Structures are given as C-alpha cells and as structure tokens.
Backbone as JSON Lines, residues from 0, in Angstrom:
{"i":0,"aa":"M","n":[0.83,-1.2,0.0],"ca":[0.0,0.0,0.0],"c":[0.87,1.26,0.0]}
{"i":1,"aa":"F","n":[1.88,1.3,0.89],"ca":[2.74,2.48,0.97],"c":[3.52,2.65,-0.32]}
{"i":2,"aa":"N","n":[3.96,1.54,-0.91],"ca":[4.71,1.63,-2.16],"c":[3.84,2.21,-3.27]}
{"i":3,"aa":"T","n":[2.59,1.81,-3.34],"ca":[1.67,2.35,-4.34],"c":[1.46,3.85,-4.13]}
{"i":4,"aa":"L","n":[1.26,4.24,-2.88],"ca":[1.09,5.65,-2.56],"c":[2.34,6.45,-2.93]}
{"i":5,"aa":"T","n":[3.5,5.88,-2.65],"ca":[4.76,6.53,-3.02],"c":[4.87,6.71,-4.52]}
{"i":6,"aa":"Q","n":[4.48,5.69,-5.28],"ca":[4.57,5.77,-6.74],"c":[3.61,6.79,-7.33]}
{"i":7,"aa":"I","n":[2.59,7.15,-6.6],"ca":[1.66,8.2,-7.04],"c":[2.19,9.58,-6.62]}
{"i":8,"aa":"L","n":[2.69,9.68,-5.39],"ca":[3.1,10.97,-4.86],"c":[4.44,11.46,-5.39]}
{"i":9,"aa":"V","n":[5.36,10.56,-5.74],"ca":[6.66,11.0,-6.25],"c":[6.5,11.84,-7.52]}
{"i":10,"aa":"P","n":[5.82,11.35,-8.54],"ca":[5.69,12.21,-9.73],"c":[4.79,13.43,-9.48]}
{"i":11,"aa":"T","n":[3.77,13.28,-8.64],"ca":[2.87,14.41,-8.38],"c":[3.62,15.56,-7.72]}
{"i":12,"aa":"T","n":[4.39,15.27,-6.68],"ca":[5.11,16.34,-5.98],"c":[6.28,16.86,-6.82]}
{"i":13,"aa":"T","n":[6.95,15.99,-7.54],"ca":[8.08,16.42,-8.35],"c":[7.63,17.29,-9.52]}
{"i":14,"aa":"I","n":[6.58,16.89,-10.19],"ca":[6.05,17.7,-11.29],"c":[5.46,19.0,-10.75]}
{"i":15,"aa":"G","n":[4.82,18.93,-9.58],"ca":[4.31,20.14,-8.94],"c":[5.42,21.12,-8.64]}
{"i":16,"aa":"T","n":[6.55,20.61,-8.17],"ca":[7.7,21.46,-7.91],"c":[8.17,22.15,-9.18]}
{"i":17,"aa":"Q","n":[8.26,21.41,-10.26],"ca":[8.72,21.97,-11.53],"c":[7.73,23.01,-12.07]}
{"i":18,"aa":"R","n":[6.46,22.77,-11.88],"ca":[5.45,23.73,-12.35],"c":[5.56,25.04,-11.57]}
{"i":19,"aa":"V","n":[5.66,24.94,-10.25],"ca":[5.78,26.14,-9.42],"c":[7.07,26.89,-9.78]}
{"i":20,"aa":"L","n":[8.15,26.15,-9.99],"ca":[9.42,26.76,-10.37],"c":[9.32,27.46,-11.73]}
{"i":21,"aa":"S","n":[8.66,26.83,-12.68],"ca":[8.55,27.42,-14.02],"c":[7.66,28.65,-14.04]}
{"i":22,"aa":"F","n":[6.78,28.79,-13.06],"ca":[5.94,29.98,-12.97],"c":[6.65,31.12,-12.25]}
{"i":23,"aa":"G","n":[7.9,30.87,-11.81],"ca":[8.69,31.93,-11.21],"c":[8.64,32.01,-9.7]}
{"i":24,"aa":"Y","n":[8.03,31.05,-9.06],"ca":[7.93,31.05,-7.59],"c":[9.01,30.16,-7.0]}
{"i":25,"aa":"H","n":[10.25,30.57,-7.19],"ca":[11.4,29.76,-6.77],"c":[11.36,29.47,-5.27]}
{"i":26,"aa":"K","n":[10.96,30.45,-4.49],"ca":[10.93,30.3,-3.04],"c":[9.96,29.2,-2.6]}
{"i":27,"aa":"Y","n":[8.87,29.04,-3.33],"ca":[7.85,28.06,-2.94],"c":[8.11,26.67,-3.51]}
{"i":28,"aa":"S","n":[8.98,26.6,-4.5],"ca":[9.27,25.28,-5.07],"c":[10.09,24.43,-4.11]}
{"i":29,"aa":"L","n":[10.9,25.06,-3.28],"ca":[11.75,24.31,-2.36],"c":[10.96,23.54,-1.3]}
{"i":30,"aa":"P","n":[9.98,24.14,-0.61],"ca":[9.21,23.36,0.36],"c":[8.43,22.21,-0.29]}
{"i":31,"aa":"I","n":[7.91,22.44,-1.49],"ca":[7.2,21.36,-2.17],"c":[8.18,20.23,-2.5]}
{"i":32,"aa":"N","n":[9.36,20.62,-2.95],"ca":[10.38,19.64,-3.25],"c":[10.78,18.86,-2.0]}
{"i":33,"aa":"L","n":[10.89,19.56,-0.86],"ca":[11.26,18.89,0.38],"c":[10.22,17.86,0.79]}
{"i":34,"aa":"I","n":[8.96,18.11,0.48],"ca":[7.91,17.12,0.75],"c":[8.16,15.85,-0.04]}
{"i":35,"aa":"S","n":[8.66,16.0,-1.26],"ca":[8.88,14.82,-2.1],"c":[10.14,14.04,-1.72]}
{"i":36,"aa":"Q","n":[11.07,14.67,-1.02],"ca":[12.34,14.03,-0.75],"c":[12.25,12.73,0.06]}
{"i":37,"aa":"P","n":[11.46,12.66,1.12],"ca":[11.35,11.36,1.82],"c":[10.84,10.24,0.91]}
{"i":38,"aa":"L","n":[9.97,10.6,-0.02],"ca":[9.44,9.61,-0.96],"c":[10.54,9.15,-1.91]}
{"i":39,"aa":"W","n":[11.34,10.1,-2.39],"ca":[12.46,9.75,-3.25],"c":[13.47,8.89,-2.5]}
{"i":40,"aa":"L","n":[13.75,9.26,-1.25],"ca":[14.72,8.49,-0.47],"c":[14.22,7.08,-0.21]}
{"i":41,"aa":"Y","n":[12.94,6.93,0.06],"ca":[12.36,5.61,0.25],"c":[12.51,4.77,-1.02]}
{"i":42,"aa":"S","n":[12.19,5.38,-2.16],"ca":[12.3,4.66,-3.43],"c":[13.76,4.32,-3.74]}
{"i":43,"aa":"A","n":[14.66,5.26,-3.46],"ca":[16.08,5.02,-3.7],"c":[16.62,3.93,-2.77]}
{"i":44,"aa":"Y","n":[16.15,3.92,-1.53],"ca":[16.57,2.88,-0.59],"c":[16.13,1.51,-1.08]}
{"i":45,"aa":"R","n":[14.88,1.43,-1.53],"ca":[14.39,0.15,-2.05],"c":[15.15,-0.28,-3.3]}
{"i":46,"aa":"A","n":[15.45,0.68,-4.17],"ca":[16.2,0.37,-5.38],"c":[17.61,-0.1,-5.03]}
{"i":47,"aa":"N","n":[18.2,0.51,-4.01],"ca":[19.53,0.1,-3.57],"c":[19.48,-1.31,-2.97]}
{"i":48,"aa":"K","n":[18.48,-1.55,-2.16],"ca":[18.35,-2.85,-1.49],"c":[18.07,-3.97,-2.49]}
{"i":49,"aa":"E","n":[17.21,-3.7,-3.47],"ca":[16.78,-4.74,-4.39],"c":[17.69,-4.87,-5.62]}
{"i":50,"aa":"A","n":[18.3,-3.76,-6.05],"ca":[19.07,-3.82,-7.3],"c":[20.46,-3.2,-7.19]}
{"i":51,"aa":"G","n":[20.88,-2.86,-5.98],"ca":[22.21,-2.31,-5.8],"c":[22.41,-0.93,-6.39]}
{"i":52,"aa":"Q","n":[21.37,-0.12,-6.42],"ca":[21.43,1.23,-7.0],"c":[21.95,2.23,-5.96]}
{"i":53,"aa":"T","n":[23.2,2.06,-5.56],"ca":[23.79,2.92,-4.54],"c":[23.9,4.37,-5.0]}
{"i":54,"aa":"G","n":[24.22,4.58,-6.27],"ca":[24.35,5.94,-6.8],"c":[23.05,6.72,-6.68]}
{"i":55,"aa":"L","n":[21.94,6.06,-6.89],"ca":[20.64,6.71,-6.76],"c":[20.39,7.14,-5.32]}
{"i":56,"aa":"L","n":[20.75,6.29,-4.38],"ca":[20.56,6.62,-2.97],"c":[21.46,7.78,-2.56]}
{"i":57,"aa":"I","n":[22.72,7.75,-2.97],"ca":[23.64,8.85,-2.64],"c":[23.16,10.16,-3.26]}
{"i":58,"aa":"T","n":[22.72,10.11,-4.5],"ca":[22.2,11.3,-5.16],"c":[20.98,11.85,-4.42]}
{"i":59,"aa":"G","n":[20.09,10.97,-3.98],"ca":[18.91,11.39,-3.22],"c":[19.27,12.08,-1.92]}
{"i":60,"aa":"I","n":[20.26,11.54,-1.22],"ca":[20.69,12.15,0.04],"c":[21.3,13.52,-0.21]}
{"i":61,"aa":"I","n":[22.16,13.63,-1.2],"ca":[22.79,14.91,-1.51],"c":[21.75,15.92,-1.98]}
{"i":62,"aa":"F","n":[20.82,15.5,-2.81],"ca":[19.77,16.39,-3.3],"c":[18.91,16.9,-2.14]}
{"i":63,"aa":"T","n":[18.62,16.04,-1.17],"ca":[17.86,16.45,0.0],"c":[18.62,17.51,0.79]}
{"i":64,"aa":"L","n":[19.91,17.31,0.98],"ca":[20.72,18.29,1.71],"c":[20.77,19.63,0.97]}
{"i":65,"aa":"I","n":[20.89,19.6,-0.34],"ca":[20.89,20.83,-1.13],"c":[19.55,21.55,-1.01]}
{"i":66,"aa":"T","n":[18.46,20.79,-1.01],"ca":[17.13,21.39,-0.87],"c":[16.97,22.04,0.5]}
{"i":67,"aa":"V","n":[17.44,21.38,1.55],"ca":[17.38,21.96,2.9],"c":[18.21,23.24,2.95]}
{"i":68,"aa":"F","n":[19.4,23.23,2.35],"ca":[20.22,24.44,2.3],"c":[19.46,25.57,1.59]}
{"i":69,"aa":"G","n":[18.8,25.26,0.49],"ca":[18.04,26.26,-0.24],"c":[16.9,26.83,0.59]}
{"i":70,"aa":"I","n":[16.25,26.0,1.38],"ca":[15.17,26.47,2.24],"c":[15.71,27.42,3.29]}
{"i":71,"aa":"F","n":[16.85,27.08,3.9],"ca":[17.46,27.98,4.88],"c":[17.89,29.3,4.23]}
{"i":72,"aa":"R","n":[18.34,29.23,3.0],"ca":[18.77,30.43,2.29],"c":[17.59,31.35,1.97]}
{"i":73,"aa":"F","n":[16.5,30.79,1.47],"ca":[15.35,31.61,1.08],"c":[14.41,31.94,2.23]}
{"i":74,"aa":"W","n":[14.27,31.01,3.17],"ca":[13.29,31.19,4.24],"c":[13.92,31.56,5.58]}
{"i":75,"aa":"G","n":[15.22,31.4,5.69],"ca":[15.9,31.61,6.98],"c":[16.19,33.03,7.31]}
C-alpha cells in the first residue's frame, strides 16, 4: 500500500515542484520539493536494497541536503 502511494506521490510532488518553479515562484518550489524528498529516499533505498542502486541513494541524500540548504537560504 505504501509503495503504491509513493509511486503516485513521487511524480505528483516532483512535477508540482517543476510547475511552481517554471511559474517563477522559486521560493515556494523548495518546500514542495522537500515534501517529495522522503518519498524519493524511500524509493532510492528500495532500489539500492533490491538492485544495488547505490548511486541513486547517494544522489537522493545529496539532493535532500541541497534542498534543505536552499530552504534555509530563502526562508531563513
């Protein structure tokens, strides 16, 4: 059930982030993106566990840290 929900929310939140960003609301795209990050990390963890996709997991962790930095920069 959680995996199905994740597979629905990952593209929804990620595409939502890109739409908000393309409309010029850079400040608001970061919190939306941060909502999607736990879902991406969960998917990357499963991909790493099942198929050895370590690079995907490392990229997800680094991308999450960059997003948090951006939130502190714009909202802090």
